[in-house]
N, C-alpha and C positions, 0 to 999 in steps of 0.2 A: 796817678793809681795804678797799682799792678792789678792784673785783669786775667783771670784763668776762664779760657775762651770754650772750655770744654770738661765738663762733669756731670756725674749722672745721679739721679736718686732711684730710689726703688725700696718697695715694702714686699720682699721676697717671696714670690709665688712659683711653687716647684711645676706647674702646669704651664704656666704662662710663660716662666724666665727657663725651659728648657735648654738654652743658648749658657746657660751656667752650669757646666758638667759636675761630675763628682770630683774631676780632678782639681775645679777649683772651690775648694770648699771655704776657703778665705773670704770669698766674697757672695756665700752662699746664704746670707742674711740680708737683714733690713740697712739700708743705710739712708739716714736722713739729715737735713740740716746740721743739727745738735752733732752727729758724727765730725761733719766738716770742717764747723767753725775753728775749733781750736787748732787744726792743720792750717787753714788760713793763717790763722793770728800769728803761728809759730813761723810761718814762711812769708809774711810780710805780704801778704795777698789779700786787696780790699774788696773784690767783688769776682762773681762769676757768672759764668754763661752755662743755666742748667739744659741739657740737650736730651731730647727724647731718647727711650731705651724699648718703648714697647709701640706697634702700630697701631695705636688707638687714640680717638678723644678722649677718652677718660684718662690715659696717660698727659694728653696736653693739660686738661683741668688740676690734673694731680699737682704739675708742676706749676701753673700758674697759682693755685693755691698756697703752693711752699714760699712763692715768690712773693707774694702779698704779706706774709708773715715775717720775712726774714729780707731784710734790706741789702744784706751783701749779694744776694742773687739779681742781678741786674737786667738781667734778659733770659728769656727761654725761647729754645729752639724746637718747638712742638711737632704733630703730626696732624696731618689732615690728608681726608682720599683727593689726593690730586686727580684721580681719573673720575670723581663724583660730577655728575652733569649738573648739580645744584652746588659746584665749588664757589662759584662767584657770591652767592647769598651766604655761603658759610664763612669766606672770608670778610665779607662786609660785617655778619655778626661779630666779627674779633676785633673788629676796630677799636672797641673801647677798652681792651687790654692793653695798655700801655707798654708791659714789660715781654709781650710777644713779640720776638723779632725775628723770627723765620720759621723754618719748617725743615724737616728731612723724613727720608723713607729708607727702611733697611735695605738697601740695593746691594749690598755686599753679596757675591756670588749667587745672584739671580739671574736668570737669563734675561739676555737684552730686550726680548721679546714683551717681556713683563712689564718692563720699565724704560728703558733707554731707546726702544723703538718702539714706543707705543704711542700712537698719535694722542690719546687723550691725557696721559702722563706728560708728553710733552706738552699740549696746550696749557695743562693744569700749571707748569712751572710757570710758562712764559705770563701766565695772570698774575704771579707774585708781584712782579714789579711794578704795577700800577696802586696795588696796596702798600707798597713800602717793605715788603718781605724778603728777606733772604733766603738762599738754599744751600743746605750742606751735603756735599757729595761723598758718598760713604762707598767704597769702591775696592776690591781686590786688585794688585797688579794687571793681572790678564783682562780686565775691565777698563784700563785707560783708553784704549781705543775708541770704545762705545761711549766713555763719557766725555773726550775731546770733541767727538763729533757730536754729541747731544748739546752739549755748552757752545759749539757755534750755531746750531740751532734758534739760541736763546741771547742774541747777543746784546740785549739789554739788561740782562739778569745779574743780579751777583752772585756768585758761587764760592762755597768755602770748601775746599779739598780737607776730610779729616784724616788725622793719622798719617799723612803724608802718601796718601794710596796704599797703605799699610805693606811696605818694602819686606821682602822675607828676609829679615837681617840674620836670622839663625843660621840660614845658609849662605850667608854674604852673597846675596843676588843682589845685584847693584848697576850692570851695564844695562840691562834693558830699562830698568825701571827709571835710570838717569835719563834717558834717550825719550820716553813717555811724560816725564816731570818737563822735561826741556821745552816740548810740544805745548801741553796743558797751560805750562806759564806765559806762553806768547799770549794768552787771550788774559787783556788787562782787567777783566773784571772778576778772573778768579784768585783767590786769595789760599793760603795755605798754613793750616795748625800744624807747630812742632810737637806734636802729640803721639802717644802708643808707640812710640817705637820700643820701650823696655819690656812690653808684652809680644812683640814681634821679636826681638831677639830670644836669647837663652835665658828662661825664666832664673831668676836669681843669681846669674853666672855670667850678666853681659859685663861688658867694660866700657867705659865712656868711649875709649879708642874704637869701639867697633859700631859706635852711633855716631859719631863725630861726621864721617864722609856723607852721609845721608842729610844731617842737617847743613853740610857745606854746600852741597850741591841746592838744596832747596833755597839757601841765601843767595846764592849763585845766581840762579834763573829766577826765582821770583824777586827779590831783591829786598831788602830790611824794611821796607814798605809794605810790604803784603805778606808777611810771616808772622806768627803770632802763638804765642804760649797756649797751651791747653794740658792739663794735668792727666786726663780721661780717668780722675779719681771716681769710682773705686776700683773700677776693673786693674789701674795701674798696681793695687796691691798683689796681685799675683806674681807681680816682679821686681817691686822695690816700693819703699815708702815715699809719703808727698815729698818728703824732703831730697829724696834721692832724685824725684823727677824734677821737681822745681831748681836742684843744683846742677843738673845738667844743661839747663838754660845760661844760668848764672856761669858756668864756665864757657859755653860755646858764645857768649856776649862779650869775654873779655876783650876782643879782638875789635870792636866796631866802638863807635862813638858814644858818648852818654846819650846823644838825641836819639840815635838810632836804637840805641838800648831801651829808651822809654817808649819806643814806638812798639819793638817786638813784645815788650812786657805788658803792654796795656792800651797803647794810643790806637793802633792800627786795628786791634780788636774793637774798641769804642766806634771806631769810625765806620767800619764795616757794618756792623749789627744797629749803628746808630744809637749810642748811648752816650749822654753828656757826660 
């Protein structure tokens, strides 16, 4: 099974979705399963992981409702207030939701004190493992040191790094990012999504040769058993089509064995998120 480990749905709300600025007109509209399914079929993708784009429990319910109606949505990475003193009760209440596989917070660009150095947040993330939930790390490159320390505080928790930590591809910044990726990858509980690169590059002007070094480094440090494909649809539409994004991975994986290719395209993400 080919699995897209990172995509989003939303009903566009200009007040809630202020991160979608005027220069992002192409994604300032609703994106729902009926929009995505034709793209999956054209690119031979059999399943997806729907990832939260808003920090609200309403968002989690919205994604789970979509997953219940559309079989290709194999799992959901939702949101829950990990600082909540009643977190354990909330996690217990989610147990019947079989497609809820993990959680994420919008930590990119936030102060360390708000998340990674916050005692209640750390305790909340540590609680996820007992319920079988994963956690997706969403950071900018300057947050690697805090994220590395944070993952070390949670030795039992499975983590997934989204978008390779968002390296600044458009500026060719790679040296410092490479060293931080190397350190983070030493933690065997951390996986990495090969996603989001086209929007960190020059929109609509990127070349494969600009992206390849970042993919090579991720593959070198995480190994082919801890990296996986993610389209970041519909955000990827800012810089390329779904076919462009999946084509990048097809080209990158020409150098590996068929078994490794199957892992990166689907098995690794399925194993991480606990999908049959």
